[in-house]
N, C-alpha and C positions, 0 to 999 in steps of 0.2 A: 513473399506474405503468412505461407506457411513461419516463416523465424518471425516477424510479427508476433503472430497470434501464441507464438513461444514467448517471446518476452513479455506478455500482456499476461499469462500464466503465470508463471514466474512471480511478476511481480503481486499478485494475486493471492501468491501462496504464501510470499512472504507477510505480502500485509495479514494475514492470514495469522501468519508465527509473531508478529507482534502486538497483537490483538490479545492474544493470545497471554505474551508475557507481558502489558499493559494489567489486564487481568490476576496475573500470578503476582505484580508488584506487592513487594513491602511496603516503601512509601508512597505516598501522591506524587513528587514529587519524579520517581524513578514511574509511576501510572504514565503521570501527562506527557514523559520525555516518550516516551513509548508508540501515545496514543496520537501528540506529534507528530512522528516517523512514519507511522500508519498514514495518518491524514495526506502527509507529501503524496506516500505512495498511489494511495488512492486519486489524486492532482495525477500526476505523470498516466497510469491506468487513467483517465477521465481524456487527455491530453491527445493519447495513444486511442482512442473507439471512437470520439467522437468527428465527423468528421467536417472538410476544411470549405468552410464559406468562400465562393469562389467573388 
């Protein structure tokens, strides 16, 4: 269980870094790219934290 928590924490930290990159981007295309990658990480976080319905 602690491995999963550590994994989720790392994903969340990386997502925050990507959002910062998006904020620092010099072009709209670059900004959009980092936001899309951050969104994909958010989906992964959601999938790992949402209880599975039986």
